[in-house]
C-alpha positions as CSV (number, residue, x, y, z in Angstrom):
1,M,0.0,0.0,0.0
2,P,1.3,3.5,-0.8
3,S,2.3,5.9,2.0
4,S,-0.6,7.6,3.7
5,K,1.1,10.9,2.9
6,K,0.3,10.5,-0.8
7,S,-2.9,11.8,-2.2
8,I,-5.3,9.0,-3.4
9,I,-8.5,9.6,-5.3
10,D,-11.1,6.8,-5.8
11,V,-12.9,7.5,-9.1
12,W,-15.6,4.9,-8.7
13,M,-17.4,4.4,-5.4
14,Q,-20.9,4.7,-4.0
15,H,-22.4,5.1,-0.6
16,P,-25.1,2.5,-0.9
17,T,-28.7,3.2,0.1
18,L,-30.7,0.3,1.6
19,R,-32.7,-0.1,-1.7
20,F,-29.4,-0.3,-3.6
21,W,-28.1,-3.0,-1.3
22,Q,-31.2,-5.1,-1.3
23,D,-31.7,-5.3,-5.1
24,P,-31.5,-9.0,-6.0
25,M,-29.3,-8.3,-9.1
26,F,-26.4,-7.9,-6.7
27,D,-26.8,-11.4,-5.3
28,S,-23.8,-12.6,-7.2
29,L,-21.6,-9.9,-5.8
30,R,-22.7,-10.7,-2.3
31,R,-21.8,-14.3,-2.9
32,W,-18.3,-13.4,-4.1
33,T,-17.7,-11.0,-1.2
34,R,-19.5,-13.1,1.4
35,S,-21.4,-10.0,2.5
36,Q,-24.9,-9.9,4.0
37,V,-27.8,-7.7,3.1
38,P,-28.2,-5.1,5.8
39,D,-31.6,-4.4,7.3
40,Q,-31.1,-0.7,7.9
41,E,-29.5,2.3,6.3
42,I,-25.7,2.4,6.6
43,P,-24.4,5.7,8.1
44,L,-22.3,7.8,5.7
45,K,-19.5,7.8,8.3
46,A,-18.9,4.1,7.6
47,T,-17.9,5.0,4.0
48,I,-15.6,7.8,5.2
49,D,-14.0,5.4,7.7
50,A,-13.4,2.9,4.9
51,M,-11.7,5.6,2.9
52,D,-9.6,6.5,5.9
53,R,-8.4,2.9,6.4
54,G,-7.2,2.9,2.8
55,A,-5.8,6.4,3.0
56,V,-8.1,7.7,0.3
57,T,-8.2,11.4,0.4
58,R,-11.2,12.0,-2.0
59,G,-13.8,9.8,-3.5
60,L,-16.1,10.3,-6.5
61,V,-19.4,9.1,-5.1
62,C,-21.9,8.2,-7.8
63,A,-25.7,8.1,-8.1
64,W,-27.4,5.1,-9.7
65,H,-30.5,5.2,-11.9
66,G,-32.0,2.4,-14.0
67,P,-35.2,1.5,-15.8
68,S,-36.9,0.8,-12.5
69,G,-35.9,4.2,-11.0
70,A,-33.2,5.6,-8.7
71,L,-31.3,3.2,-6.5
72,I,-29.2,6.2,-5.3
73,S,-30.6,9.6,-6.3
74,N,-28.6,12.7,-7.4
75,D,-30.1,14.6,-4.4
76,E,-29.0,11.8,-2.0
77,V,-25.5,12.1,-3.4
78,A,-25.6,15.9,-3.1
79,G,-26.5,15.4,0.6
80,F,-23.5,13.1,1.0
81,V,-21.2,15.6,-0.5
82,K,-22.6,18.4,1.6
83,E,-21.9,16.4,4.7
84,F,-18.2,15.7,3.7
85,P,-17.4,18.4,1.1
86,D,-13.6,17.9,1.5
87,R,-13.8,14.2,1.0
88,L,-16.6,13.5,-1.6
89,V,-17.2,14.6,-5.1
90,G,-20.6,14.1,-6.8
91,V,-21.1,12.0,-10.0
92,A,-24.6,12.3,-11.6
93,T,-27.0,9.8,-13.1
94,V,-30.0,10.2,-15.4
95,N,-32.9,8.4,-16.9
96,L,-32.0,7.4,-20.4
97,Y,-35.6,6.9,-21.4
98,Q,-36.3,10.6,-21.0
99,P,-33.6,12.3,-23.1
100,M,-34.5,15.9,-22.6
101,D,-35.3,15.5,-18.9
102,A,-31.9,13.7,-18.7
103,V,-30.0,16.5,-20.3
104,R,-31.7,19.1,-18.0
105,E,-31.0,16.9,-14.9
106,L,-27.3,16.6,-15.9
107,R,-27.1,20.3,-16.3
108,R,-28.7,20.9,-12.9
109,C,-26.3,18.4,-11.2
110,V,-23.2,20.1,-12.6
111,K,-24.3,23.8,-12.5
112,K,-26.3,23.8,-9.3
113,L,-25.0,20.8,-7.3
114,G,-21.4,21.0,-8.3
115,F,-21.0,17.5,-9.7
116,H,-18.0,16.6,-11.8
117,A,-19.1,13.8,-14.0
118,L,-21.9,11.7,-15.4
119,R,-22.0,7.9,-14.8
120,I,-24.2,5.5,-16.9
121,V,-24.0,1.8,-16.3
122,P,-24.8,0.3,-19.7
123,W,-25.7,-3.2,-18.4
124,L,-28.3,-1.7,-16.1
125,W,-30.2,-0.5,-19.1
126,G,-29.3,-3.3,-21.5
127,L,-28.1,-0.6,-23.9
128,P,-24.6,-0.4,-25.3
129,P,-22.9,3.0,-25.2
130,N,-23.4,3.7,-28.9
131,D,-27.2,3.6,-28.5
132,R,-28.9,6.8,-29.7
133,R,-30.3,7.5,-26.2
134,Y,-26.8,8.3,-24.9
135,Y,-25.9,10.8,-27.6
136,P,-27.7,14.0,-26.3
137,L,-25.9,13.4,-23.0
138,Y,-22.5,13.0,-24.6
139,A,-23.0,16.3,-26.4
140,E,-24.0,18.0,-23.1
141,C,-20.9,16.5,-21.3
142,I,-18.7,18.1,-23.9
143,E,-20.5,21.5,-23.3
144,L,-20.2,21.1,-19.5
145,D,-16.5,19.9,-19.8
146,I,-17.1,16.8,-17.8
147,P,-16.3,13.2,-18.4
148,V,-18.8,10.4,-18.9
149,C,-18.0,7.3,-16.8
150,L,-19.1,3.9,-18.2
151,Q,-18.7,0.3,-17.1
152,V,-16.7,-1.8,-19.5
153,G,-16.0,-5.6,-19.5
154,H,-18.0,-8.4,-18.1
155,T,-20.9,-7.8,-15.7
156,G,-20.6,-9.0,-12.1
157,P,-24.3,-8.5,-11.3
158,L,-26.9,-10.9,-12.8
159,R,-27.2,-9.0,-16.1
160,S,-25.9,-9.5,-19.7
161,S,-22.3,-8.5,-20.3
162,E,-22.8,-7.6,-23.9
163,P,-23.1,-3.8,-23.4
164,G,-19.7,-3.8,-21.8
165,R,-17.8,-4.8,-24.9
166,P,-15.3,-1.9,-25.8
167,I,-15.3,-2.8,-29.5
168,P,-17.4,-1.9,-31.4
169,Y,-19.5,0.1,-28.9
170,L,-17.0,2.5,-27.3
171,D,-15.0,2.7,-30.5
172,D,-18.1,4.1,-32.2
173,V,-18.6,6.7,-29.5
174,A,-15.0,7.9,-29.6
175,L,-15.3,8.3,-33.4
176,D,-18.6,10.3,-33.1
177,F,-17.5,12.4,-30.2
178,P,-13.7,13.0,-30.3
179,E,-14.0,15.8,-27.7
180,L,-15.8,13.6,-25.1
181,K,-13.8,12.4,-22.2
182,V,-14.7,8.7,-21.4
183,V,-13.6,6.8,-18.4
184,G,-14.1,3.0,-18.7
185,G,-14.5,1.4,-15.3
186,H,-13.6,-2.2,-14.3
187,I,-10.6,-2.4,-16.8
188,G,-12.7,-4.1,-19.6
189,F,-11.9,-7.7,-18.6
190,P,-12.0,-10.1,-20.5
191,W,-11.5,-7.5,-23.2
192,T,-8.8,-5.6,-21.5
193,M,-6.6,-5.5,-24.6
194,E,-9.5,-3.9,-26.5
195,M,-9.7,-1.3,-23.8
196,I,-6.0,-0.6,-23.9
197,S,-6.1,-0.4,-27.7
198,L,-8.9,2.3,-27.5
199,A,-7.0,4.2,-24.8
200,T,-4.0,4.2,-27.1
201,K,-5.9,5.1,-30.2
202,Y,-8.0,8.0,-28.7
203,E,-6.7,10.9,-26.7
204,N,-9.8,11.2,-24.5
205,I,-10.4,7.5,-23.6
206,F,-9.3,6.4,-20.1
207,I,-9.4,3.3,-17.9
208,D,-10.2,2.9,-14.2
209,T,-9.3,-0.1,-12.1
210,S,-12.5,-0.3,-10.0
211,A,-13.7,-3.8,-9.0
212,W,-10.1,-5.1,-9.2
213,V,-7.4,-5.5,-6.5
214,A,-3.9,-4.4,-7.5
215,H,-2.3,-7.8,-7.3
216,R,-4.8,-9.2,-9.8
217,Y,-4.3,-6.5,-12.5
218,P,-3.7,-8.2,-15.8
219,R,0.0,-8.1,-16.9
220,E,-0.9,-6.3,-20.1
221,L,-2.5,-3.5,-18.1
222,V,0.5,-3.2,-15.7
223,D,2.8,-2.9,-18.7
224,F,0.6,-0.3,-20.3
225,M,0.6,1.7,-17.0
226,R,4.4,1.5,-16.8
227,G,4.8,2.7,-20.4
228,S,2.7,4.7,-22.8
229,G,-0.4,4.5,-20.7
230,R,0.9,6.1,-17.5
231,K,-1.4,9.1,-18.0
232,K,-4.4,6.9,-19.1
233,V,-5.2,4.7,-16.0
234,L,-7.0,5.9,-12.8
235,F,-7.5,4.2,-9.5
236,G,-11.0,3.1,-8.4
237,T,-12.5,0.6,-6.0
238,N,-16.2,0.1,-6.7
239,Y,-16.8,0.4,-2.9
240,P,-18.6,-1.1,-1.1
241,M,-18.0,-4.2,-3.3
242,L,-14.3,-3.8,-2.5
243,T,-12.7,-1.5,0.1
244,P,-9.8,0.8,-0.7
245,D,-7.4,-1.1,1.5
246,Q,-8.3,-4.3,-0.3
247,C,-7.8,-2.7,-3.7
248,L,-4.4,-1.2,-2.8
249,K,-2.9,-4.3,-1.2
250,G,0.0,-5.5,-3.3
251,L,0.4,-2.2,-5.2
252,D,4.1,-2.1,-4.2
253,L,4.6,-5.4,-6.0
254,L,3.9,-3.8,-9.3
255,E,7.1,-1.8,-8.9
256,F,5.8,1.5,-10.3
257,D,8.2,4.5,-10.2
258,D,7.1,7.5,-8.2
259,E,5.7,9.4,-11.1
260,T,3.6,6.5,-12.4
261,E,2.2,5.8,-8.9
262,R,1.3,9.5,-8.4
263,L,-0.4,9.7,-11.8
264,F,-2.3,6.5,-11.2
265,L,-3.4,7.3,-7.6
266,S,-4.4,11.0,-8.0
267,E,-2.9,13.1,-10.8
268,N,-4.7,11.5,-13.7
269,A,-8.0,11.8,-11.8
270,E,-7.4,15.5,-11.0
271,R,-6.7,16.2,-14.6
272,V,-9.6,14.2,-16.1
273,F,-12.3,15.2,-13.6
274,G,-11.1,18.8,-13.1
275,L,-10.5,18.4,-9.4
């Protein structure tokens, strides 16, 4: 684990509401992590304490919205950020089925609530990122100068993994919106090389390591981070599925030089998210 004196930014985390925790689509994750479904709301301080144990200085805490409604609403996230403004940064969510309402809500989140990104989880909607419903939001992200965060790779929850394929879906998006900053979370496994190829091909495509612990990063990703991709990969956890201290365990074994480690743990996030 890096020294606690170093700045660490977690670019994918959520403080889970009870309705988020209790959704049956997360049963597979609970099986993997041997966690139990809580019967009452978890205090926000528990999330801050988990950040402290992993020496995470700031976390991008995201809202969740799917076809059935909000699992974690934007206003709930705004409340979290208000309680810990020096530790948490808001990430918005929207309803893809209502395009103009979605654009207006994104604008509200950024201009009035101070959020720094939009997150859409494609498998939650069953819609790949090149679907027409995303495109008004991509245009608005460019106008607002914020990144859009997407999940790439296989799906841990009990939903189809198809929308997480980087090629052709994310390839199409990057061609249509070269100014759009895209952060692909969960490294794209088992299509990690596709994700690396897109991050190499396009200036504004980035990768975050959420849902993976350091000692399990694929060798090709580690080599990319050591070389031409040192400014392309950002640290994330997907808390509460994994905690920061779990994700950072074994980072020293990757033998990053000081600059690479700084870029990965904080500086890339500061640049991409405008922190």
